[in-house]
N, C-alpha and C positions, 0 to 999 in steps of 0.2 A: 504494500499500499504506500502511495506516494504521501509526502507531507508537504503542505503549503505553509511557509513561514510568513507570519505578518510581523514586521518590524516597527516599533513606535519609538521615535527619538523625542524625549521629553526633557524639559528643563527642570521641571519640579513635578511632584506627585499631585498637585492640584490640577494639572492638566489631564490627569487621568481619573481621579476620584473626587467626589463631591461629599461635603459634609451631609450626614444623614438628616431627615427630617425628624422632628421631635417624635413622631408617632412610630418611628422605626428605630428605637434606641440601639446603638452599638453597631449598626450596620452602615456601610458606605455603599454608595451606588457610583456608576460610572458617569463622568462627564459626558453630556450629550455629543459633543465633538468627537471625543475619544471613541465613543460607541459607535458613532456614525462610520468612522474610519475602519474600525474592526469589522463591522457588518459588511461594509462594501467590499473590502479585502477578501473576506472570507466568503462572500457571494461570488466573487470572480474565480475562486478556487473551483476545481472540478468537484462534483458532488461526492466522489469516492475518496477524495484526498482527506487526510487527517490535517488539523490545523495546529500549528505551534505559534504561540504568540511569545514574541521576544521584545522585551521593554527595556530600553536604555535609559539610565538615570544617572544623575551626577552621583559622585561617591557617597555624599551625606545622605542620600535617600534610600540606599540599599537595605538599611536594617529593618525595613518594613516588608521585606519580600513575601512572607507569609499572609500579611494583611492584603497585599495586592492581589495575590492569587485567589484568596477566598473571596475577596470582593467581586473579582471577574467572574468566578464561578457562580457566586450567589446571584449576581445580577442577570446572567444569561439563563440561570435555572428560573428566576422569576419571569423573565421574558418568554421562555419556553412554555411555562404553566399558564401564563396569560394568552399566548397563542393557541394553546390546546382548548382553553375555555372558550375562546372565540370560534375555533373550528367546531366544537361541539354544538355551539349556539347557533351557528350557520346551518349545520346539518339538521338540527332539530327543528329550526324554523322552516327549512325547506321541506322536510318530510310532513310536517303539520300542515304547511300551506298546500303541498301536493294533494293530501287527503281531502282538505277542504274543497280545492278546486275541482277534484274528481267528482266529489258528491254535488257540487255546483253544476258541472257539466252534466252529470246524470239527471239532475232536476230539470235542467233546460231541454235535454233530449227528450224527457217525459212530457214536458209541456208543448213542445213543438206540434204534435199531432193534435192535441186540444186546440191550440191556437189556430191551426190550419182549419179545424172543423167550424170554429166560431166565426172566423172572418170569411167574407165572400171570396170566391175564387178571383184570381187576378194578381196584379202587381203588389197590392198591399199585403196580402197573405204571403206571397212570395218573399217580400222585403222583410217582414217581420220575422219570418223562418230564417233567412239567411243572417239577420242581425243577431238573433240568439244562438245560432251555431258558431259565428264568429266571436260572440262575447264569451261563449264556454271555452274556446280555444285561447282566447287572450287570457282568461283565468288561469290557464296552465302555464302562461309564459314565465311569470316570476318564479314559481317553484321549480320550474326546469332550469332557470338560470341559476338558482341557488344550488340545486343539486348537481349541475354540470360544470359550472364555473367558479362560483364564489368561494367555495371551500379550498381551492387549490393554492392560493397565496398563503393562506394560514398553515396549510400542510407543509409548504416549503419553508416558512418560518420555523416551525417546530422542529424540522430536520436541521436547519442552520443553528438555531439556538441550542439544540442538544449538542451538535458538534462543538460549539463554542463554550458550552457548559463544561464539557469533557476535555477541552484542550489543555495542552501542556503549556504552562506559563513559566517563562524564564526571565528573570530580572538581571541584567547585567549593568555594569558601571562603565563609564566612559563612552567615547564616540567610536564608531567604527572606522 
């Protein structure tokens, strides 16, 4: 298996980590700019590659190697879990919407013969019949969109964040 190396050249640790919010005591999260760089670089790597994150810091910042590695792994674990929740939500909405729209389509198909008998033969009857058929198919559009397309970006994120959550983090001093 190939390894894709992501190298971050930092002047201080604040370029990588941000202070935690008061509601998350003792945890540090990644700086949004650093997170974006890591995600972009990891996304550019092949999906089969492992990721190794190499962080270059000045000499006085290397005493916090364990904190850095833990923060990175915790951050991407959080992001993976969030994407998993979004994936489940999209699929749940898609399936629920599909069943509702199938029921609606069934109701419309049942109503069409009744409507055709009530209305006089001609253009008006044909127009209402076609409107109901189109309305039924349109009702299936959004559930089909959810179940065919909407979930895929979340699945890709789950895979990417799992890879980053498990990546090897190496903190080194000095410049290359």
